[in-house]
Each structure stands twice: as structure tokens, then as C-alpha cells.
Jmol script that loads the backbone (N, CA, C; Angstrom):
load data "model"
ATOM      1  N   UNK A   1     -12.855-102.165 -71.389  1.00  0.00           N
ATOM      2  CA  UNK A   1     -11.548-101.902 -71.955  1.00  0.00           C
ATOM      3  C   UNK A   1     -10.539-101.468 -70.892  1.00  0.00           C
ATOM      4  N   UNK A   2     -10.980-100.715 -69.923  1.00  0.00           N
ATOM      5  CA  UNK A   2     -10.070-100.239 -68.884  1.00  0.00           C
ATOM      6  C   UNK A   2      -9.482-101.398 -68.096  1.00  0.00           C
ATOM      7  N   UNK A   3     -10.268-102.443 -67.874  1.00  0.00           N
ATOM      8  CA  UNK A   3      -9.776-103.593 -67.128  1.00  0.00           C
ATOM      9  C   UNK A   3      -8.654-104.293 -67.879  1.00  0.00           C
ATOM     10  N   UNK A   4      -8.782-104.399 -69.188  1.00  0.00           N
ATOM     11  CA  UNK A   4      -7.729-105.049 -69.969  1.00  0.00           C
ATOM     12  C   UNK A   4      -6.425-104.262 -69.907  1.00  0.00           C
ATOM     13  N   UNK A   5      -6.510-102.951 -69.940  1.00  0.00           N
ATOM     14  CA  UNK A   5      -5.304-102.139 -69.865  1.00  0.00           C
ATOM     15  C   UNK A   5      -4.610-102.331 -68.533  1.00  0.00           C
ATOM     16  N   UNK A   6      -5.374-102.436 -67.450  1.00  0.00           N
ATOM     17  CA  UNK A   6      -4.778-102.644 -66.137  1.00  0.00           C
ATOM     18  C   UNK A   6      -4.122-104.013 -66.040  1.00  0.00           C
ATOM     19  N   UNK A   7      -4.731-105.039 -66.626  1.00  0.00           N
ATOM     20  CA  UNK A   7      -4.146-106.372 -66.618  1.00  0.00           C
ATOM     21  C   UNK A   7      -2.826-106.384 -67.376  1.00  0.00           C
ATOM     22  N   UNK A   8      -2.808-105.748 -68.514  1.00  0.00           N
ATOM     23  CA  UNK A   8      -1.588-105.735 -69.316  1.00  0.00           C
ATOM     24  C   UNK A   8      -0.479-104.934 -68.636  1.00  0.00           C
ATOM     25  N   UNK A   9      -0.833-103.916 -67.874  1.00  0.00           N
ATOM     26  CA  UNK A   9       0.164-103.130 -67.171  1.00  0.00           C
ATOM     27  C   UNK A   9       0.859-103.972 -66.112  1.00  0.00           C
ATOM     28  N   UNK A  10       0.150-104.935 -65.528  1.00  0.00           N
ATOM     29  CA  UNK A  10       0.720-105.789 -64.498  1.00  0.00           C
ATOM     30  C   UNK A  10       1.665-106.832 -65.104  1.00  0.00           C
ATOM     31  N   UNK A  11       1.438-107.213 -66.344  1.00  0.00           N
ATOM     32  CA  UNK A  11       2.265-108.214 -66.996  1.00  0.00           C
ATOM     33  C   UNK A  11       3.537-107.570 -67.544  1.00  0.00           C
ATOM     34  N   UNK A  12       4.650-108.206 -67.249  1.00  0.00           N
ATOM     35  CA  UNK A  12       5.919-107.704 -67.753  1.00  0.00           C
ATOM     36  C   UNK A  12       6.136-108.207 -69.181  1.00  0.00           C
ATOM     37  N   UNK A  13       6.631-107.349 -70.024  1.00  0.00           N
ATOM     38  CA  UNK A  13       6.921-107.757 -71.397  1.00  0.00           C
ATOM     39  C   UNK A  13       8.258-108.485 -71.429  1.00  0.00           C
ATOM     40  N   UNK A  14       8.512-109.155 -72.527  1.00  0.00           N
ATOM     41  CA  UNK A  14       9.767-109.887 -72.670  1.00  0.00           C
ATOM     42  C   UNK A  14      10.961-108.929 -72.609  1.00  0.00           C
ATOM     43  N   UNK A  15      10.806-107.755 -73.159  1.00  0.00           N
ATOM     44  CA  UNK A  15      11.898-106.773 -73.126  1.00  0.00           C
ATOM     45  C   UNK A  15      12.212-106.343 -71.693  1.00  0.00           C
ATOM     46  N   UNK A  16      11.163-106.143 -70.891  1.00  0.00           N
ATOM     47  CA  UNK A  16      11.378-105.777 -69.490  1.00  0.00           C
ATOM     48  C   UNK A  16      12.030-106.922 -68.726  1.00  0.00           C
ATOM     49  N   UNK A  17      11.631-108.149 -69.046  1.00  0.00           N
ATOM     50  CA  UNK A  17      12.211-109.308 -68.382  1.00  0.00           C
ATOM     51  C   UNK A  17      13.679-109.489 -68.745  1.00  0.00           C
ATOM     52  N   UNK A  18      14.023-109.179 -69.977  1.00  0.00           N
ATOM     53  CA  UNK A  18      15.420-109.327 -70.403  1.00  0.00           C
ATOM     54  C   UNK A  18      16.339-108.339 -69.692  1.00  0.00           C
ATOM     55  N   UNK A  19      15.797-107.253 -69.180  1.00  0.00           N
ATOM     56  CA  UNK A  19      16.588-106.279 -68.441  1.00  0.00           C
ATOM     57  C   UNK A  19      16.863-106.724 -67.006  1.00  0.00           C
ATOM     58  N   UNK A  20      16.167-107.742 -66.535  1.00  0.00           N
ATOM     59  CA  UNK A  20      16.335-108.228 -65.163  1.00  0.00           C
ATOM     60  C   UNK A  20      17.515-109.192 -65.077  1.00  0.00           C
ATOM     61  N   UNK A  21      18.050-109.329 -63.864  1.00  0.00           N
ATOM     62  CA  UNK A  21      19.138-110.282 -63.649  1.00  0.00           C
ATOM     63  C   UNK A  21      18.552-111.689 -63.495  1.00  0.00           C
ATOM     64  N   UNK A  22      19.429-112.687 -63.530  1.00  0.00           N
ATOM     65  CA  UNK A  22      18.989-114.075 -63.412  1.00  0.00           C
ATOM     66  C   UNK A  22      18.329-114.307 -62.052  1.00  0.00           C
ATOM     67  N   UNK A  23      18.885-113.733 -60.991  1.00  0.00           N
ATOM     68  CA  UNK A  23      18.321-113.902 -59.652  1.00  0.00           C
ATOM     69  C   UNK A  23      16.925-113.285 -59.567  1.00  0.00           C
ATOM     70  N   UNK A  24      16.762-112.105 -60.160  1.00  0.00           N
ATOM     71  CA  UNK A  24      15.451-111.449 -60.164  1.00  0.00           C
ATOM     72  C   UNK A  24      14.436-112.276 -60.952  1.00  0.00           C
ATOM     73  N   UNK A  25      14.879-112.853 -62.071  1.00  0.00           N
ATOM     74  CA  UNK A  25      13.991-113.680 -62.885  1.00  0.00           C
ATOM     75  C   UNK A  25      13.550-114.936 -62.132  1.00  0.00           C
ATOM     76  N   UNK A  26      14.487-115.547 -61.414  1.00  0.00           N
ATOM     77  CA  UNK A  26      14.136-116.741 -60.638  1.00  0.00           C
ATOM     78  C   UNK A  26      13.119-116.406 -59.552  1.00  0.00           C
ATOM     79  N   UNK A  27      13.316-115.266 -58.892  1.00  0.00           N
ATOM     80  CA  UNK A  27      12.367-114.845 -57.854  1.00  0.00           C
ATOM     81  C   UNK A  27      10.997-114.545 -58.462  1.00  0.00           C
ATOM     82  N   UNK A  28      10.994-113.861 -59.606  1.00  0.00           N
ATOM     83  CA  UNK A  28       9.740-113.522 -60.287  1.00  0.00           C
ATOM     84  C   UNK A  28       9.023-114.795 -60.749  1.00  0.00           C
ATOM     85  N   UNK A  29       9.788-115.766 -61.235  1.00  0.00           N
ATOM     86  CA  UNK A  29       9.211-117.027 -61.692  1.00  0.00           C
ATOM     87  C   UNK A  29       8.560-117.776 -60.529  1.00  0.00           C
ATOM     88  N   UNK A  30       9.230-117.831 -59.402  1.00  0.00           N
ATOM     89  CA  UNK A  30       8.667-118.497 -58.225  1.00  0.00           C
ATOM     90  C   UNK A  30       7.388-117.798 -57.774  1.00  0.00           C
ATOM     91  N   UNK A  31       7.409-116.474 -57.796  1.00  0.00           N
ATOM     92  CA  UNK A  31       6.234-115.688 -57.408  1.00  0.00           C
ATOM     93  C   UNK A  31       5.060-115.943 -58.361  1.00  0.00           C
ATOM     94  N   UNK A  32       5.328-115.957 -59.657  1.00  0.00           N
ATOM     95  CA  UNK A  32       4.271-116.178 -60.644  1.00  0.00           C
ATOM     96  C   UNK A  32       3.701-117.590 -60.547  1.00  0.00           C
ATOM     97  N   UNK A  33       4.563-118.569 -60.305  1.00  0.00           N
ATOM     98  CA  UNK A  33       4.080-119.946 -60.166  1.00  0.00           C
ATOM     99  C   UNK A  33       3.187-120.079 -58.933  1.00  0.00           C
ATOM    100  N   UNK A  34       3.545-119.386 -57.854  1.00  0.00           N
ATOM    101  CA  UNK A  34       2.728-119.405 -56.644  1.00  0.00           C
ATOM    102  C   UNK A  34       1.361-118.777 -56.914  1.00  0.00           C
ATOM    103  N   UNK A  35       1.340-117.651 -57.631  1.00  0.00           N
ATOM    104  CA  UNK A  35       0.077-117.002 -57.986  1.00  0.00           C
ATOM    105  C   UNK A  35      -0.777-117.907 -58.878  1.00  0.00           C
ATOM    106  N   UNK A  36      -0.132-118.599 -59.815  1.00  0.00           N
ATOM    107  CA  UNK A  36      -0.851-119.505 -60.705  1.00  0.00           C
ATOM    108  C   UNK A  36      -1.465-120.661 -59.925  1.00  0.00           C
ATOM    109  N   UNK A  37      -0.711-121.214 -58.980  1.00  0.00           N
ATOM    110  CA  UNK A  37      -1.229-122.311 -58.176  1.00  0.00           C
ATOM    111  C   UNK A  37      -2.439-121.850 -57.348  1.00  0.00           C
ATOM    112  N   UNK A  38      -2.340-120.667 -56.769  1.00  0.00           N
ATOM    113  CA  UNK A  38      -3.454-120.115 -55.994  1.00  0.00           C
ATOM    114  C   UNK A  38      -4.675-119.909 -56.883  1.00  0.00           C
ATOM    115  N   UNK A  39      -4.455-119.404 -58.077  1.00  0.00           N
ATOM    116  CA  UNK A  39      -5.565-119.178 -59.011  1.00  0.00           C
ATOM    117  C   UNK A  39      -6.208-120.498 -59.427  1.00  0.00           C
ATOM    118  N   UNK A  40      -5.398-121.531 -59.599  1.00  0.00           N
ATOM    119  CA  UNK A  40      -5.953-122.844 -59.955  1.00  0.00           C
ATOM    120  C   UNK A  40      -6.836-123.390 -58.834  1.00  0.00           C
ATOM    121  N   UNK A  41      -6.398-123.206 -57.597  1.00  0.00           N
ATOM    122  CA  UNK A  41      -7.215-123.642 -56.463  1.00  0.00           C
ATOM    123  C   UNK A  41      -8.527-122.877 -56.416  1.00  0.00           C
ATOM    124  N   UNK A  42      -8.457-121.570 -56.624  1.00  0.00           N
ATOM    125  CA  UNK A  42      -9.672-120.756 -56.628  1.00  0.00           C
ATOM    126  C   UNK A  42     -10.615-121.193 -57.748  1.00  0.00           C
ATOM    127  N   UNK A  43     -10.049-121.519 -58.897  1.00  0.00           N
ATOM    128  CA  UNK A  43     -10.855-121.976 -60.025  1.00  0.00           C
ATOM    129  C   UNK A  43     -11.543-123.305 -59.696  1.00  0.00           C
ATOM    130  N   UNK A  44     -10.827-124.174 -59.006  1.00  0.00           N
ATOM    131  CA  UNK A  44     -11.371-125.486 -58.668  1.00  0.00           C
ATOM    132  C   UNK A  44     -12.566-125.386 -57.720  1.00  0.00           C
ATOM    133  N   UNK A  45     -12.550-124.383 -56.855  1.00  0.00           N
ATOM    134  CA  UNK A  45     -13.669-124.234 -55.913  1.00  0.00           C
ATOM    135  C   UNK A  45     -14.608-123.111 -56.331  1.00  0.00           C
ATOM    136  N   UNK A  46     -14.518-122.725 -57.577  1.00  0.00           N
ATOM    137  CA  UNK A  46     -15.423-121.743 -58.199  1.00  0.00           C
ATOM    138  C   UNK A  46     -15.391-120.377 -57.526  1.00  0.00           C
ATOM    139  N   UNK A  47     -14.213-119.920 -57.109  1.00  0.00           N
ATOM    140  CA  UNK A  47     -14.080-118.583 -56.545  1.00  0.00           C
ATOM    141  C   UNK A  47     -13.351-117.624 -57.480  1.00  0.00           C
ATOM    142  N   UNK A  48     -12.842-118.120 -58.582  1.00  0.00           N
ATOM    143  CA  UNK A  48     -12.119-117.279 -59.524  1.00  0.00           C
ATOM    144  C   UNK A  48     -13.115-116.656 -60.488  1.00  0.00           C
ATOM    145  N   UNK A  49     -13.192-115.327 -60.475  1.00  0.00           N
ATOM    146  CA  UNK A  49     -14.164-114.634 -61.317  1.00  0.00           C
ATOM    147  C   UNK A  49     -13.724-114.570 -62.770  1.00  0.00           C
ATOM    148  N   UNK A  50     -12.469-114.254 -63.000  1.00  0.00           N
ATOM    149  CA  UNK A  50     -11.970-114.125 -64.371  1.00  0.00           C
ATOM    150  C   UNK A  50     -11.100-115.339 -64.700  1.00  0.00           C
ATOM    151  N   UNK A  51     -11.679-116.297 -65.381  1.00  0.00           N
ATOM    152  CA  UNK A  51     -10.923-117.493 -65.716  1.00  0.00           C
ATOM    153  C   UNK A  51      -9.857-117.218 -66.775  1.00  0.00           C
ATOM    154  N   UNK A  52      -9.977-116.109 -67.456  1.00  0.00           N
ATOM    155  CA  UNK A  52      -8.971-115.752 -68.454  1.00  0.00           C
ATOM    156  C   UNK A  52      -7.632-115.418 -67.798  1.00  0.00           C
ATOM    157  N   UNK A  53      -7.656-115.155 -66.498  1.00  0.00           N
ATOM    158  CA  UNK A  53      -6.407-114.879 -65.784  1.00  0.00           C
ATOM    159  C   UNK A  53      -5.501-116.096 -65.767  1.00  0.00           C
ATOM    160  N   UNK A  54      -6.076-117.289 -65.769  1.00  0.00           N
ATOM    161  CA  UNK A  54      -5.272-118.512 -65.779  1.00  0.00           C
ATOM    162  C   UNK A  54      -4.390-118.569 -67.021  1.00  0.00           C
ATOM    163  N   UNK A  55      -4.974-118.274 -68.166  1.00  0.00           N
ATOM    164  CA  UNK A  55      -4.228-118.298 -69.426  1.00  0.00           C
ATOM    165  C   UNK A  55      -3.120-117.239 -69.404  1.00  0.00           C
ATOM    166  N   UNK A  56      -3.453-116.053 -68.917  1.00  0.00           N
ATOM    167  CA  UNK A  56      -2.466-114.975 -68.854  1.00  0.00           C
ATOM    168  C   UNK A  56      -1.318-115.335 -67.908  1.00  0.00           C
ATOM    169  N   UNK A  57      -1.653-115.969 -66.791  1.00  0.00           N
ATOM    170  CA  UNK A  57      -0.616-116.369 -65.830  1.00  0.00           C
ATOM    171  C   UNK A  57       0.285-117.455 -66.409  1.00  0.00           C
ATOM    172  N   UNK A  58      -0.324-118.427 -67.100  1.00  0.00           N
ATOM    173  CA  UNK A  58       0.481-119.486 -67.725  1.00  0.00           C
ATOM    174  C   UNK A  58       1.436-118.898 -68.755  1.00  0.00           C
ATOM    175  N   UNK A  59       0.943-117.952 -69.523  1.00  0.00           N
ATOM    176  CA  UNK A  59       1.795-117.317 -70.531  1.00  0.00           C
ATOM    177  C   UNK A  59       2.933-116.525 -69.892  1.00  0.00           C
ATOM    178  N   UNK A  60       2.620-115.864 -68.767  1.00  0.00           N
ATOM    179  CA  UNK A  60       3.657-115.091 -68.079  1.00  0.00           C
ATOM    180  C   UNK A  60       4.738-116.019 -67.530  1.00  0.00           C
ATOM    181  N   UNK A  61       4.332-117.161 -66.968  1.00  0.00           N
ATOM    182  CA  UNK A  61       5.305-118.141 -66.472  1.00  0.00           C
ATOM    183  C   UNK A  61       6.171-118.628 -67.636  1.00  0.00           C
ATOM    184  N   UNK A  62       5.558-118.914 -68.759  1.00  0.00           N
ATOM    185  CA  UNK A  62       6.314-119.368 -69.929  1.00  0.00           C
ATOM    186  C   UNK A  62       7.267-118.288 -70.430  1.00  0.00           C
ATOM    187  N   UNK A  63       6.801-117.051 -70.433  1.00  0.00           N
ATOM    188  CA  UNK A  63       7.629-115.929 -70.881  1.00  0.00           C
ATOM    189  C   UNK A  63       8.862-115.778 -69.986  1.00  0.00           C
ATOM    190  N   UNK A  64       8.661-115.858 -68.687  1.00  0.00           N
ATOM    191  CA  UNK A  64       9.779-115.727 -67.753  1.00  0.00           C
ATOM    192  C   UNK A  64      10.737-116.900 -67.914  1.00  0.00           C
ATOM    193  N   UNK A  65      10.195-118.106 -68.056  1.00  0.00           N
ATOM    194  CA  UNK A  65      11.035-119.294 -68.233  1.00  0.00           C
ATOM    195  C   UNK A  65      11.879-119.194 -69.500  1.00  0.00           C
ATOM    196  N   UNK A  66      11.289-118.693 -70.544  1.00  0.00           N
ATOM    197  CA  UNK A  66      12.016-118.553 -71.816  1.00  0.00           C
ATOM    198  C   UNK A  66      13.166-117.572 -71.677  1.00  0.00           C
ATOM    199  N   UNK A  67      12.914-116.421 -71.072  1.00  0.00           N
ATOM    200  CA  UNK A  67      13.967-115.421 -70.906  1.00  0.00           C
ATOM    201  C   UNK A  67      15.057-115.947 -69.980  1.00  0.00           C
ATOM    202  N   UNK A  68      14.659-116.667 -68.948  1.00  0.00           N
ATOM    203  CA  UNK A  68      15.638-117.244 -68.019  1.00  0.00           C
ATOM    204  C   UNK A  68      16.521-118.257 -68.734  1.00  0.00           C
ATOM    205  N   UNK A  69      15.926-119.073 -69.589  1.00  0.00           N
ATOM    206  CA  UNK A  69      16.695-120.053 -70.361  1.00  0.00           C
ATOM    207  C   UNK A  69      17.667-119.356 -71.322  1.00  0.00           C
ATOM    208  N   UNK A  70      17.218-118.248 -71.917  1.00  0.00           N
ATOM    209  CA  UNK A  70      18.097-117.488 -72.817  1.00  0.00           C
ATOM    210  C   UNK A  70      19.320-116.967 -72.086  1.00  0.00           C
ATOM    211  N   UNK A  71      19.132-116.538 -70.847  1.00  0.00           N
ATOM    212  CA  UNK A  71      20.229-115.938 -70.097  1.00  0.00           C
ATOM    213  C   UNK A  71      21.203-116.973 -69.551  1.00  0.00           C
ATOM    214  N   UNK A  72      20.689-118.197 -69.308  1.00  0.00           N
ATOM    215  CA  UNK A  72      21.554-119.229 -68.730  1.00  0.00           C
ATOM    216  C   UNK A  72      22.283-119.977 -69.782  1.00  0.00           C
TER     217      UNK A  72
END
end "model"
wireframe off; spacefill off
backbone 0.3
color backbone group
């Protein structure tokens, strides 16, 4: 259970994302996409221990994209 709480603490909620500026959101989106790509590579070569992180990362990218679209 402690691991799940730490994972959720790292993920920004939609409300927190809405408080960010468009420039900050674009930077965060680029950073998250880079992390997702790295995780996909690790998964492909069987080095990713928690495959559930892929789903969480995809959702975070979608969440950021949605908030960015709302602001633009």
C-alpha cells in the first residue's frame, strides 16, 4: 500500500495541472512523454519491473494534454 501512495504523490492531479501556465504544461508534457518513451524501451528489453507504470504514464500524458487543450 505504501508504494501506491508514493506513486500517486508523484502524479499531478487535474486541479494541480489547471493551476499551471501553458508554458509549464508544455514542458511537463514533453518531460512525461520522454519518461514514457524510456519506460517503453525498458519494457521491450524486460528491464521494467512495474509494468503498471506504463498505464499510469499514458494517463498522465493524456491528463496533461487535456488540460493544455482546455487552456488553449
